[in-house]
DSSP file (Angstrom, degrees, kcal/mol; ACC not computed):
  #  RESIDUE AA STRUCTURE BP1 BP2  ACC     N-H-->O    O-->H-N    N-H-->O    O-->H-N    TCO  KAPPA ALPHA  PHI   PSI    X-CA   Y-CA   Z-CA
    1    1 A M              0   0    0      0, 0.0     2,-0.4     0, 0.0     0, 0.0   0.000 360.0 360.0 360.0 131.2  -21.2   -4.1   27.6
    2    2 A T        -     0   0    0      2,-0.0     2,-0.4     0, 0.0     0, 0.0  -0.888 360.0-161.5-111.8 135.4  -17.8   -3.4   25.9
    3    3 A F        -     0   0    0     -2,-0.4     2,-0.6     0, 0.0     0, 0.0  -0.934  20.0-126.7-113.7 138.0  -16.3    0.1   25.6
    4    4 A N        -     0   0    0     -2,-0.4     2,-0.4     1,-0.0    -2,-0.0  -0.724  24.0-135.9 -82.5 124.0  -13.6    0.9   23.1
    5    5 A K        -     0   0    0     -2,-0.6     2,-0.4     1,-0.0    -1,-0.0  -0.653  17.2-131.0 -80.2 132.9  -10.6    2.4   24.8
    6    6 A S        -     0   0    0     -2,-0.4    -1,-0.0     0, 0.0     0, 0.0  -0.715  21.8-162.5 -87.9 130.9   -9.3    5.4   23.0
    7    7 A Y        -     0   0    0     -2,-0.4     3,-0.1     1,-0.1     0, 0.0  -0.847  27.5 -99.7-111.4 148.9   -5.5    5.5   22.3
    8    8 A P        -     0   0    0      0, 0.0     2,-0.6     0, 0.0    -1,-0.1  -0.304  48.2 -94.1 -63.1 151.2   -3.5    8.5   21.5
    9    9 A D        -     0   0    0      1,-0.1     2,-0.8     2,-0.0     0, 0.0  -0.560  42.9-168.7 -69.8 111.9   -2.6    9.0   17.8
   10   10 A D        +     0   0    0     -2,-0.6     3,-0.3     1,-0.1    -1,-0.1  -0.873  22.0 158.3-108.2 101.1    0.8    7.4   17.3
   11   11 A R    >   +     0   0    0     -2,-0.8     3,-1.6     1,-0.2     4,-0.4   0.270  38.3 112.3-101.8   9.5    2.1    8.3   13.9
   12   12 A S  T 3  S+     0   0    0      1,-0.3    -1,-0.2     2,-0.1     4,-0.2   0.755  87.2  29.7 -60.9 -27.5    5.7    7.6   14.7
   13   13 A D  T 3> S+     0   0    0     -3,-0.3     4,-2.3     1,-0.1    -1,-0.3   0.182  84.6 108.9-118.1  18.3    6.1    4.6   12.4
   14   14 A N  H <> S+     0   0    0     -3,-1.6     4,-2.6     1,-0.2     5,-0.2   0.886  78.3  53.6 -62.5 -39.0    3.5    5.4    9.7
   15   15 A V  H  > S+     0   0    0     -4,-0.4     4,-2.4     1,-0.2    -1,-0.2   0.935 111.1  45.9 -62.3 -45.2    6.2    6.1    7.1
   16   16 A E  H  > S+     0   0    0      2,-0.2     4,-2.2     1,-0.2    -1,-0.2   0.895 112.4  50.7 -65.3 -40.1    7.8    2.7    7.7
   17   17 A K  H  X S+     0   0    0     -4,-2.3     4,-2.3     2,-0.2    -1,-0.2   0.913 111.3  48.4 -63.3 -42.3    4.5    1.0    7.6
   18   18 A L  H  X S+     0   0    0     -4,-2.6     4,-2.5     2,-0.2    -2,-0.2   0.904 109.9  51.8 -65.1 -41.3    3.6    2.7    4.3
   19   19 A Q  H  X S+     0   0    0     -4,-2.4     4,-2.4     1,-0.2    -1,-0.2   0.893 110.0  49.8 -62.8 -38.5    7.0    1.7    2.8
   20   20 A E  H  X S+     0   0    0     -4,-2.2     4,-2.6     2,-0.2    -1,-0.2   0.908 110.1  50.0 -65.7 -41.6    6.4   -1.9    3.8
   21   21 A K  H  X S+     0   0    0     -4,-2.3     4,-2.4     2,-0.2    -2,-0.2   0.904 110.3  50.8 -62.8 -40.8    3.0   -1.8    2.2
   22   22 A I  H  X S+     0   0    0     -4,-2.5     4,-2.5     2,-0.2    -2,-0.2   0.939 111.1  48.1 -61.5 -46.9    4.4   -0.4   -1.0
   23   23 A Q  H  X S+     0   0    0     -4,-2.4     4,-2.1     1,-0.2    -2,-0.2   0.912 111.9  49.4 -60.9 -43.5    7.1   -3.1   -1.1
   24   24 A N  H  X S+     0   0    0     -4,-2.6     4,-2.2     1,-0.2    -1,-0.2   0.898 111.0  49.8 -62.3 -40.5    4.5   -5.8   -0.5
   25   25 A T  H  X S+     0   0    0     -4,-2.4     4,-2.2     2,-0.2    -2,-0.2   0.892 108.8  52.0 -67.4 -39.4    2.3   -4.5   -3.2
   26   26 A L  H  X S+     0   0    0     -4,-2.5     4,-2.2     1,-0.2    -1,-0.2   0.898 109.9  49.9 -62.2 -39.7    5.2   -4.3   -5.7
   27   27 A E  H  X S+     0   0    0     -4,-2.1     4,-2.6     2,-0.2    -2,-0.2   0.893 108.6  52.4 -65.0 -39.5    6.0   -8.0   -4.9
   28   28 A N  H  X S+     0   0    0     -4,-2.2     4,-2.4     2,-0.2    -2,-0.2   0.892 108.4  51.0 -63.0 -39.5    2.3   -8.9   -5.5
   29   29 A I  H  X S+     0   0    0     -4,-2.2     4,-2.5     2,-0.2    -2,-0.2   0.937 111.2  48.1 -61.8 -46.2    2.5   -7.2   -8.9
   30   30 A S  H  X S+     0   0    0     -4,-2.2     4,-2.1     1,-0.2    -2,-0.2   0.919 112.8  47.4 -61.9 -45.2    5.6   -9.1   -9.8
   31   31 A E  H  X S+     0   0    0     -4,-2.6     4,-1.8     1,-0.2    -1,-0.2   0.891 111.8  50.8 -64.4 -39.3    4.1  -12.4   -8.7
   32   32 A A  H  X S+     0   0    0     -4,-2.4     4,-0.8     1,-0.2    -2,-0.2   0.908 109.0  50.9 -65.4 -41.1    0.9  -11.7  -10.6
   33   33 A E  H >< S+     0   0    0     -4,-2.5     3,-0.7     1,-0.2     4,-0.4   0.894 109.1  51.5 -63.0 -39.0    2.8  -10.9  -13.7
   34   34 A A  H >< S+     0   0    0     -4,-2.1     3,-1.0     1,-0.2    -1,-0.2   0.859 105.9  55.4 -65.3 -34.5    4.8  -14.2  -13.4
   35   35 A S  H >< S+     0   0    0     -4,-1.8     3,-1.6     1,-0.2    -1,-0.2   0.677  87.9  79.1 -73.3 -15.8    1.5  -16.1  -13.0
   36   36 A M  G X< S+     0   0    0     -4,-0.8     3,-1.6    -3,-0.7    -1,-0.2   0.812  81.1  66.5 -62.1 -28.8    0.2  -14.7  -16.3
   37   37 A A  G <  S+     0   0    0     -3,-1.0    -1,-0.3    -4,-0.4    -2,-0.2   0.746 107.3  40.7 -63.6 -21.8    2.3  -17.2  -18.2
   38   38 A F  G <  S+     0   0    0     -3,-1.6     2,-0.3    -4,-0.2    -1,-0.3   0.199 102.7  93.0-109.5  13.8    0.1  -20.0  -16.8
   39   39 A S  S <  S-     0   0    0     -3,-1.6     2,-0.1    -4,-0.1    -3,-0.0  -0.748  70.0-122.4-112.4 154.2   -3.2  -18.1  -17.1
   40   40 A N     >  -     0   0    0     -2,-0.3     4,-2.7     1,-0.1     5,-0.2  -0.288  43.9 -90.9 -81.9 177.8   -5.9  -18.0  -19.8
   41   41 A E  H  > S+     0   0    0      1,-0.2     4,-2.2     2,-0.2     5,-0.2   0.874 125.6  50.6 -61.0 -40.1   -6.9  -14.8  -21.5
   42   42 A V  H  > S+     0   0    0      2,-0.2     4,-2.1     1,-0.2    -1,-0.2   0.936 113.2  45.3 -64.3 -46.2   -9.7  -14.0  -19.0
   43   43 A E  H  > S+     0   0    0      1,-0.2     4,-2.5     2,-0.2    -2,-0.2   0.890 110.9  54.2 -64.5 -38.8   -7.4  -14.6  -16.0
   44   44 A Q  H  X S+     0   0    0     -4,-2.7     4,-2.6     1,-0.2    -1,-0.2   0.908 107.7  50.2 -61.1 -41.8   -4.7  -12.5  -17.7
   45   45 A Q  H  X S+     0   0    0     -4,-2.2     4,-2.4     2,-0.2    -1,-0.2   0.910 110.4  49.7 -63.6 -41.7   -7.2   -9.6  -18.1
   46   46 A R  H  X S+     0   0    0     -4,-2.1     4,-2.7     2,-0.2    -2,-0.2   0.906 110.5  50.4 -62.3 -41.5   -8.1   -9.8  -14.4
   47   47 A I  H  X S+     0   0    0     -4,-2.5     4,-2.9     2,-0.2     5,-0.2   0.928 110.2  49.8 -62.6 -45.2   -4.5   -9.8  -13.4
   48   48 A L  H  X S+     0   0    0     -4,-2.6     4,-1.8     1,-0.2    -2,-0.2   0.915 112.8  47.0 -59.8 -43.6   -3.8   -6.7  -15.6
   49   49 A E  H  X S+     0   0    0     -4,-2.4     4,-1.9     2,-0.2    -2,-0.2   0.912 113.5  47.7 -64.9 -43.0   -6.8   -4.9  -14.1
   50   50 A K  H  X S+     0   0    0     -4,-2.7     4,-2.2     1,-0.2    -2,-0.2   0.902 110.7  51.4 -66.6 -40.2   -5.8   -5.9  -10.5
   51   51 A N  H  X S+     0   0    0     -4,-2.9     4,-2.5     2,-0.2    -1,-0.2   0.849 106.3  55.3 -65.8 -32.5   -2.2   -4.8  -11.1
   52   52 A Q  H  X S+     0   0    0     -4,-1.8     4,-2.1     2,-0.2    -1,-0.2   0.924 108.9  47.3 -63.6 -43.6   -3.5   -1.4  -12.5
   53   53 A K  H  X S+     0   0    0     -4,-1.9     4,-2.3     1,-0.2    -2,-0.2   0.880 110.3  53.0 -64.0 -37.5   -5.4   -0.9   -9.2
   54   54 A R  H  X S+     0   0    0     -4,-2.2     4,-2.5     2,-0.2    -2,-0.2   0.914 107.3  51.4 -63.3 -42.4   -2.3   -1.9   -7.3
   55   55 A E  H  X S+     0   0    0     -4,-2.5     4,-2.1     1,-0.2    -2,-0.2   0.905 109.9  49.6 -60.8 -41.7   -0.3    0.7   -9.2
   56   56 A E  H  X S+     0   0    0     -4,-2.1     4,-2.0     1,-0.2    -1,-0.2   0.902 110.2  50.7 -63.8 -40.6   -2.8    3.3   -8.3
   57   57 A S  H  X S+     0   0    0     -4,-2.3     4,-2.8     1,-0.2    -2,-0.2   0.897 107.6  53.5 -63.3 -40.7   -2.7    2.3   -4.7
   58   58 A I  H  X S+     0   0    0     -4,-2.5     4,-2.5     1,-0.2    -1,-0.2   0.919 107.1  51.3 -60.8 -43.5    1.1    2.5   -4.7
   59   59 A Q  H  X S+     0   0    0     -4,-2.1     4,-2.0     1,-0.2    -1,-0.2   0.918 111.9  47.0 -60.7 -42.7    0.9    6.1   -6.0
   60   60 A S  H  X S+     0   0    0     -4,-2.0     4,-2.5     1,-0.2    -2,-0.2   0.907 112.0  50.1 -64.3 -42.2   -1.5    7.0   -3.2
   61   61 A M  H  X S+     0   0    0     -4,-2.8     4,-2.6     1,-0.2    -2,-0.2   0.870 108.7  52.7 -66.0 -35.8    0.7    5.3   -0.6
   62   62 A R  H  X S+     0   0    0     -4,-2.5     4,-2.1     2,-0.2    -1,-0.2   0.909 110.1  47.9 -65.6 -41.7    3.8    7.2   -1.9
   63   63 A I  H  X S+     0   0    0     -4,-2.0     4,-2.3     2,-0.2    -2,-0.2   0.936 113.2  48.1 -62.7 -46.0    1.9   10.5   -1.6
   64   64 A E  H  X S+     0   0    0     -4,-2.5     4,-2.6     1,-0.2    -2,-0.2   0.890 109.6  52.8 -63.0 -39.5    0.8    9.6    1.9
   65   65 A A  H  X S+     0   0    0     -4,-2.6     4,-2.6     2,-0.2    -1,-0.2   0.901 109.1  49.5 -63.5 -40.7    4.3    8.5    2.9
   66   66 A K  H  X S+     0   0    0     -4,-2.1     4,-2.3     2,-0.2    -2,-0.2   0.909 111.9  48.6 -63.4 -41.8    5.7   11.9    1.7
   67   67 A E  H  X S+     0   0    0     -4,-2.3     4,-2.4     2,-0.2    -2,-0.2   0.905 112.3  48.4 -64.8 -41.2    3.0   13.7    3.7
   68   68 A E  H  X S+     0   0    0     -4,-2.6     4,-2.6     2,-0.2    -2,-0.2   0.898 110.6  51.0 -65.8 -40.6    3.8   11.6    6.8
   69   69 A A  H  X S+     0   0    0     -4,-2.6     4,-2.3     2,-0.2    -2,-0.2   0.905 111.7  47.6 -64.0 -40.5    7.5   12.2    6.4
   70   70 A A  H  X S+     0   0    0     -4,-2.3     4,-1.9     2,-0.2    -2,-0.2   0.906 112.0  49.9 -66.0 -40.8    6.9   16.0    6.2
   71   71 A A  H  <>S+     0   0    0     -4,-2.4     5,-4.1     2,-0.2     6,-0.4   0.897 110.4  50.4 -64.2 -39.9    4.6   15.9    9.2
   72   72 A R  H ><5S+     0   0    0     -4,-2.6     3,-1.6     3,-0.2    -2,-0.2   0.928 109.4  51.0 -61.8 -44.8    7.3   14.0   11.1
   73   73 A K  H 3<5S+     0   0    0     -4,-2.3    -1,-0.2     1,-0.3    -2,-0.2   0.855 111.8  47.9 -61.0 -35.4    9.9   16.5   10.2
   74   74 A N  T 3<5S-     0   0    0     -4,-1.9     3,-0.3    -5,-0.1    -1,-0.3   0.277 122.2-104.5 -91.1  10.2    7.6   19.3   11.4
   75   75 A G  T < 5 -     0   0    0     -3,-1.6    -3,-0.2     1,-0.2    -2,-0.1   0.766  61.3 -74.7  75.8  25.0    6.8   17.6   14.7
   76   76 A Y      <       0   0    0     -5,-4.1    -1,-0.2    -6,-0.2    -4,-0.1   0.887 360.0 360.0  54.9  44.6    3.3   16.5   13.6
   77   77 A K              0   0    0     -6,-0.4    -1,-0.1    -3,-0.3    -2,-0.1   0.476 360.0 360.0 -79.4 360.0    1.8   20.0   14.0
């Protein structure tokens, strides 16, 4: 029988993790756009749709990063 050990909530590096995720997602968008030159119309449409979802994710991550930075500033109250 396995029990999950509970760990305290450590939010100390959440802003940095979110910034890294944003940067990685921006790089994925750039790489996907570059691959469009070698893709057919169907693949290009999929890339465009996926990049749109990536953009939406970036916006959400930016909001979350701002909230985390504010929480850090306020001592995570």
